[in-house]
FIKOLZA-1660 file (N, C-alpha, C; in steps of 0.1 Angstrom, whole numbers, plus 5000, padded with zeros to 4 digits):
% residues 138
   i   px   py   pz ch aa at
   1 4914 9205 1632  A  M  N
   1 4908 9207 1647  A  M CA
   1 4896 9199 1647  A  M  C
   2 4893 9190 1657  A  N  N
   2 4881 9183 1658  A  N CA
   2 4868 9192 1663  A  N  C
   3 4857 9191 1656  A  T  N
   3 4846 9199 1659  A  T CA
   3 4836 9193 1669  A  T  C
   4 4838 9179 1673  A  D  N
   4 4830 9172 1683  A  D CA
   4 4836 9173 1695  A  D  C
   5 4829 9178 1706  A  L  N
   5 4830 9179 1719  A  L CA
   5 4832 9166 1725  A  L  C
   6 4843 9161 1732  A  P  N
   6 4843 9146 1739  A  P CA
   6 4833 9147 1752  A  P  C
   7 4821 9150 1751  A  V  N
   7 4813 9151 1762  A  V CA
   7 4815 9143 1772  A  V  C
   8 4814 9130 1767  A  L  N
   8 4814 9119 1780  A  L CA
   8 4829 9117 1787  A  L  C
   9 4839 9120 1780  A  R  N
   9 4853 9121 1787  A  R CA
   9 4854 9132 1795  A  R  C
  10 4847 9144 1791  A  L  N
  10 4850 9156 1798  A  L CA
  10 4840 9155 1811  A  L  C
  11 4828 9149 1810  A  F  N
  11 4820 9148 1823  A  F CA
  11 4826 9138 1831  A  F  C
  12 4833 9127 1825  A  L  N
  12 4839 9118 1834  A  L CA
  12 4851 9124 1843  A  L  C
  13 4858 9133 1836  A  T  N
  13 4870 9140 1841  A  T CA
  13 4864 9148 1854  A  T  C
  14 4853 9156 1852  A  W  N
  14 4847 9164 1863  A  W CA
  14 4842 9152 1873  A  W  C
  15 4835 9142 1869  A  L  N
  15 4830 9133 1881  A  L CA
  15 4840 9126 1886  A  L  C
  16 4851 9123 1882  A  L  N
  16 4861 9118 1889  A  L CA
  16 4870 9126 1899  A  L  C
  17 4866 9139 1897  A  F  N
  17 4871 9149 1907  A  F CA
  17 4864 9150 1918  A  F  C
  18 4851 9146 1918  A  V  N
  18 4843 9146 1931  A  V CA
  18 4849 9140 1944  A  V  C
  19 4852 9128 1941  A  P  N
  19 4859 9122 1953  A  P CA
  19 4872 9128 1959  A  P  C
  20 4879 9133 1948  A  V  N
  20 4892 9140 1952  A  V CA
  20 4888 9152 1960  A  V  C
  21 4877 9160 1957  A  A  N
  21 4872 9172 1966  A  A CA
  21 4868 9167 1978  A  A  C
  22 4861 9156 1979  A  I  N
  22 4855 9152 1992  A  I CA
  22 4867 9147 2000  A  I  C
  23 4878 9140 1995  A  I  N
  23 4889 9137 2003  A  I CA
  23 4896 9149 2007  A  I  C
  24 4898 9159 2000  A  N  N
  24 4905 9174 2003  A  N CA
  24 4899 9179 2013  A  N  C
  25 4883 9181 2013  A  G  N
  25 4876 9184 2025  A  G CA
  25 4878 9177 2036  A  G  C
  26 4878 9164 2035  A  S  N
  26 4879 9156 2049  A  S CA
  26 4895 9156 2055  A  S  C
  27 4904 9158 2045  A  V  N
  27 4918 9159 2051  A  V CA
  27 4918 9172 2058  A  V  C
  28 4912 9184 2052  A  R  N
  28 4911 9196 2060  A  R CA
  28 4904 9196 2073  A  R  C
  29 4892 9190 2072  A  Q  N
  29 4887 9189 2086  A  Q CA
  29 4890 9181 2097  A  Q  C
  30 4897 9170 2093  A  F  N
  30 4901 9160 2102  A  F CA
  30 4916 9160 2107  A  F  C
  31 4923 9169 2098  A  F  N
  31 4938 9169 2101  A  F CA
  31 4943 9185 2103  A  F  C
  32 4944 9192 2094  A  Y  N
  32 4950 9204 2097  A  Y CA
  32 4942 9215 2102  A  Y  C
  33 4928 9214 2102  A  Q  N
  33 4920 9224 2105  A  Q CA
  33 4922 9227 2122  A  Q  C
  34 4925 9218 2129  A  K  N
  34 4929 9218 2143  A  K CA
  34 4940 9226 2145  A  K  C
  35 4950 9226 2136  A  Y  N
  35 4961 9235 2138  A  Y CA
  35 4961 9249 2135  A  Y  C
  36 4954 9250 2122  A  L  N
  36 4951 9263 2115  A  L CA
  36 4941 9270 2117  A  L  C
  37 4930 9266 2124  A  G  N
  37 4916 9273 2126  A  G CA
  37 4909 9270 2113  A  G  C
  38 4895 9273 2115  A  E  N
  38 4887 9271 2102  A  E CA
  38 4889 9278 2092  A  E  C
  39 4893 9293 2093  A  L  N
  39 4894 9301 2081  A  L CA
  39 4907 9296 2073  A  L  C
  40 4918 9297 2081  A  R  N
  40 4931 9294 2073  A  R CA
  40 4929 9279 2067  A  R  C
  41 4923 9272 2072  A  A  N
  41 4921 9255 2067  A  A CA
  41 4914 9257 2055  A  A  C
  42 4904 9263 2057  A  H  N
  42 4894 9267 2044  A  H CA
  42 4902 9273 2033  A  H  C
  43 4908 9282 2035  A  Q  N
  43 4919 9290 2026  A  Q CA
  43 4928 9282 2020  A  Q  C
  44 4935 9272 2028  A  L  N
  44 4944 9262 2023  A  L CA
  44 4939 9252 2014  A  L  C
  45 4926 9247 2019  A  S  N
  45 4920 9236 2012  A  S CA
  45 4914 9241 1998  A  S  C
  46 4910 9254 1998  A  S  N
  46 4906 9260 1986  A  S CA
  46 4918 9261 1975  A  S  C
  47 4929 9266 1980  A  I  N
  47 4942 9265 1972  A  I CA
  47 4946 9252 1967  A  I  C
  48 4944 9242 1974  A  I  N
  48 4948 9227 1972  A  I CA
  48 4938 9221 1963  A  I  C
  49 4926 9223 1965  A  G  N
  49 4915 9220 1958  A  G CA
  49 4917 9224 1942  A  G  C
  50 4919 9240 1942  A  S  N
  50 4920 9245 1928  A  S CA
  50 4932 9238 1920  A  S  C
  51 4943 9236 1928  A  L  N
  51 4954 9229 1921  A  L CA
  51 4952 9216 1917  A  L  C
  52 4945 9207 1927  A  L  N
  52 4942 9194 1923  A  L CA
  52 4933 9194 1910  A  L  C
  53 4923 9202 1909  A  F  N
  53 4913 9201 1899  A  F CA
  53 4921 9203 1886  A  F  C
  54 4929 9213 1885  A  I  N
  54 4937 9216 1872  A  I CA
  54 4947 9204 1870  A  I  C
  55 4953 9201 1879  A  I  N
  55 4962 9188 1877  A  I CA
  55 4955 9174 1872  A  I  C
  56 4944 9172 1878  A  F  N
  56 4937 9160 1875  A  F CA
  56 4931 9163 1860  A  F  C
  57 4925 9175 1858  A  A  N
  57 4918 9178 1845  A  A CA
  57 4931 9176 1834  A  A  C
  58 4944 9180 1838  A  Y  N
  58 4954 9179 1829  A  Y CA
  58 4957 9164 1826  A  Y  C
  59 4957 9157 1837  A  I  N
  59 4963 9141 1835  A  I CA
  59 4950 9134 1827  A  I  C
  60 4938 9137 1830  A  L  N
  60 4926 9130 1825  A  L CA
  60 4921 9134 1812  A  L  C
  61 4923 9147 1809  A  A  N
  61 4916 9152 1798  A  A CA
  61 4925 9160 1787  A  A  C
  62 4937 9159 1789  A  R  N
  62 4948 9169 1781  A  R CA
  62 4947 9164 1767  A  R  C
  63 4943 9153 1763  A  R  N
  63 4943 9150 1748  A  R CA
  63 4931 9156 1743  A  R  C
  64 4920 9152 1750  A  Q  N
  64 4906 9158 1745  A  Q CA
  64 4907 9175 1744  A  Q  C
  65 4912 9180 1755  A  L  N
  65 4912 9197 1753  A  L CA
  65 4922 9201 1744  A  L  C
  66 4931 9193 1741  A  A  N
  66 4943 9199 1732  A  A CA
  66 4936 9200 1716  A  A  C
  67 4927 9194 1715  A  G  N
  67 4917 9195 1702  A  G CA
  67 4908 9205 1701  A  G  C
  68 4903 9210 1712  A  L  N
  68 4891 9218 1713  A  L CA
  68 4896 9233 1708  A  L  C
  69 4884 9239 1702  A  S  N
  69 4886 9253 1699  A  S CA
  69 4883 9261 1712  A  S  C
  70 4886 9275 1711  A  S  N
  70 4885 9284 1722  A  S CA
  70 4871 9283 1727  A  S  C
  71 4862 9282 1717  A  S  N
  71 4847 9283 1723  A  S CA
  71 4843 9269 1729  A  S  C
  72 4849 9259 1725  A  Q  N
  72 4847 9246 1729  A  Q CA
  72 4853 9246 1744  A  Q  C
  73 4866 9252 1747  A  L  N
  73 4872 9250 1757  A  L CA
  73 4863 9259 1768  A  L  C
  74 4858 9269 1764  A  F  N
  74 4850 9280 1772  A  F CA
  74 4837 9270 1776  A  F  C
  75 4830 9263 1768  A  L  N
  75 4821 9256 1769  A  L CA
  75 4823 9247 1780  A  L  C
  76 4835 9239 1778  A  T  N
  76 4838 9228 1788  A  T CA
  76 4840 9234 1801  A  T  C
  77 4846 9245 1804  A  G  N
  77 4847 9253 1816  A  G CA
  77 4835 9257 1822  A  G  C
  78 4826 9261 1815  A  L  N
  78 4812 9265 1820  A  L CA
  78 4804 9253 1823  A  L  C
  79 4805 9242 1817  A  C  N
  79 4796 9231 1820  A  C CA
  79 4804 9224 1834  A  C  C
  80 4818 9223 1834  A  W  N
  80 4823 9218 1847  A  W CA
  80 4820 9227 1859  A  W  C
  81 4817 9242 1856  A  L  N
  81 4813 9250 1869  A  L CA
  81 4799 9249 1870  A  L  C
  82 4789 9246 1861  A  V  N
  82 4774 9244 1864  A  V CA
  82 4774 9231 1871  A  V  C
  83 4782 9220 1866  A  L  N
  83 4781 9207 1874  A  L CA
  83 4784 9209 1888  A  L  C
  84 4795 9216 1890  A  T  N
  84 4801 9218 1905  A  T CA
  84 4790 9225 1912  A  T  C
  85 4784 9236 1908  A  L  N
  85 4774 9243 1915  A  L CA
  85 4761 9235 1917  A  L  C
  86 4756 9228 1908  A  I  N
  86 4745 9218 1909  A  I CA
  86 4750 9209 1920  A  I  C
  87 4761 9203 1920  A  F  N
  87 4764 9194 1931  A  F CA
  87 4765 9199 1944  A  F  C
  88 4772 9211 1944  A  E  N
  88 4773 9218 1957  A  E CA
  88 4759 9222 1963  A  E  C
  89 4751 9228 1957  A  F  N
  89 4738 9233 1963  A  F CA
  89 4730 9221 1964  A  F  C
  90 4730 9211 1954  A  G  N
  90 4721 9199 1955  A  G CA
  90 4725 9192 1968  A  G  C
  91 4737 9189 1971  A  M  N
  91 4742 9182 1984  A  M CA
  91 4738 9190 1996  A  M  C
  92 4741 9203 1995  A  G  N
  92 4738 9211 2007  A  G CA
  92 4723 9213 2009  A  G  C
  93 4715 9213 2000  A  L  N
  93 4700 9213 2002  A  L CA
  93 4696 9200 2008  A  L  C
  94 4702 9189 2003  A  A  N
  94 4698 9175 2005  A  A CA
  94 4703 9174 2022  A  A  C
  95 4714 9180 2026  A  A  N
  95 4720 9178 2040  A  A CA
  95 4710 9191 2049  A  A  C
  96 4702 9198 2044  A  G  N
  96 4694 9205 2052  A  G CA
  96 4699 9220 2054  A  G  C
  97 4709 9223 2046  A  R  N
  97 4716 9235 2049  A  R CA
  97 4709 9248 2044  A  R  C
  98 4710 9259 2049  A  S  N
  98 4701 9271 2044  A  S CA
  98 4711 9277 2033  A  S  C
  99 4704 9285 2025  A  W  N
  99 4710 9292 2014  A  W CA
  99 4721 9302 2022  A  W  C
 100 4718 9308 2032  A  Q  N
 100 4727 9316 2038  A  Q CA
 100 4740 9309 2043  A  Q  C
 101 4739 9297 2048  A  Y  N
 101 4750 9289 2051  A  Y CA
 101 4757 9285 2039  A  Y  C
 102 4752 9282 2029  A  M  N
 102 4760 9276 2017  A  M CA
 102 4766 9289 2010  A  M  C
 103 4760 9301 2009  A  L  N
 103 4765 9311 2002  A  L CA
 103 4776 9318 2011  A  L  C
 104 4779 9315 2023  A  A  N
 104 4789 9321 2031  A  A CA
 104 4802 9320 2026  A  A  C
 105 4803 9307 2019  A  D  N
 105 4819 9305 2012  A  D CA
 105 4821 9314 2000  A  D  C
 106 4811 9323 1997  A  Y  N
 106 4814 9332 1985  A  Y CA
 106 4819 9345 1991  A  Y  C
 107 4820 9347 2003  A  N  N
 107 4822 9361 2010  A  N CA
 107 4837 9362 2009  A  N  C
 108 4842 9370 1998  A  L  N
 108 4857 9371 1999  A  L CA
 108 4863 9382 2010  A  L  C
 109 4852 9392 2014  A  K  N
 109 4856 9400 2025  A  K CA
 109 4858 9393 2036  A  K  C
 110 4851 9383 2039  A  A  N
 110 4854 9374 2050  A  A CA
 110 4867 9363 2051  A  A  C
 111 4874 9366 2039  A  G  N
 111 4885 9356 2036  A  G CA
 111 4881 9343 2030  A  G  C
 112 4869 9341 2026  A  R  N
 112 4865 9328 2020  A  R CA
 112 4870 9328 2005  A  R  C
 113 4877 9316 2002  A  L  N
 113 4883 9315 1987  A  L CA
 113 4875 9304 1979  A  L  C
 114 4864 9301 1982  A  W  N
 114 4856 9291 1973  A  W CA
 114 4855 9297 1960  A  W  C
 115 4854 9309 1957  A  L  N
 115 4854 9315 1944  A  L CA
 115 4867 9312 1937  A  L  C
 116 4878 9311 1942  A  L  N
 116 4890 9308 1937  A  L CA
 116 4888 9292 1930  A  L  C
 117 4884 9283 1938  A  V  N
 117 4879 9271 1932  A  V CA
 117 4871 9271 1919  A  V  C
 118 4861 9277 1920  A  L  N
 118 4852 9277 1909  A  L CA
 118 4859 9287 1898  A  L  C
 119 4866 9295 1900  A  M  N
 119 4873 9301 1889  A  M CA
 119 4884 9291 1883  A  M  C
 120 4891 9283 1890  A  A  N
 120 4900 9272 1886  A  A CA
 120 4892 9262 1878  A  A  C
 121 4881 9260 1883  A  I  N
 121 4874 9249 1875  A  I CA
 121 4869 9254 1862  A  I  C
 122 4864 9266 1862  A  F  N
 122 4860 9274 1848  A  F CA
 122 4870 9276 1839  A  F  C
 123 4883 9281 1844  A  F  N
 123 4894 9283 1835  A  F CA
 123 4903 9272 1833  A  F  C
 124 4901 9261 1839  A  A  N
 124 4910 9250 1836  A  A CA
 124 4913 9245 1822  A  A  C
 125 4901 9244 1815  A  P  N
 125 4904 9238 1801  A  P CA
 125 4912 9249 1792  A  P  C
 126 4910 9262 1793  A  I  N
 126 4918 9271 1787  A  I CA
 126 4932 9272 1792  A  I  C
 127 4934 9270 1805  A  L  N
 127 4949 9270 1810  A  L CA
 127 4955 9259 1805  A  L  C
 128 4949 9246 1806  A  I  N
 128 4955 9235 1802  A  I CA
 128 4959 9235 1786  A  I  C
 129 4951 9239 1777  A  K  N
 129 4955 9241 1763  A  K CA
 129 4964 9252 1761  A  K  C
 130 4967 9262 1769  A  F  N
 130 4976 9272 1769  A  F CA
 130 4989 9266 1774  A  F  C
 131 4990 9257 1784  A  L  N
 131 5002 9250 1788  A  L CA
 131 5006 9239 1777  A  L  C
 132 4996 9233 1770  A  L  N
 132 5001 9222 1762  A  L CA
 132 5007 9231 1749  A  L  C
 133 5000 9240 1746  A  L  N
 133 5006 9248 1734  A  L CA
 133 5022 9252 1737  A  L  C
 134 5023 9260 1748  A  H  N
 134 5034 9263 1751  A  H CA
 134 5046 9252 1755  A  H  C
 135 5042 9242 1759  A  A  N
 135 5050 9230 1761  A  A CA
 135 5056 9224 1749  A  A  C
 136 5047 9225 1737  A  N  N
 136 5051 9222 1723  A  N CA
 136 5060 9231 1719  A  N  C
 137 5062 9242 1722  A  K  N
 137 5071 9251 1714  A  K CA
 137 5085 9250 1721  A  K  C
 138 5088 9243 1732  A  R  N
 138 5101 9241 1736  A  R CA
 138 5110 9232 1727  A  R  C
% end
């Protein structure tokens, strides 16, 4: 098992997801939100975003993730999560949004599913390794 964490490749995987997330949000805002309403559109977009992140991570980093230990997979997911939070809050603050506004998407009681996206980002490396191990057993 490789003990070196392929940091650059794993960072680029996360970085390449940023435009995908922006496109996902734009499609939500400009296309199906008018039909579903803001809350349902947010929920659908959160589910789509979660799936897209896992699919893109699988396509772009499966070879690197396959050789990582459990602790390295955990660290990778944690790094992706932290990068996402830094990006999210950094962009929100740069746009002049309040903390209250930015934290509203974390309210599960209000039907907000942003935490699902963050969980998908965090657990993606572990899930991908699990899928790879089980695919090889067939």
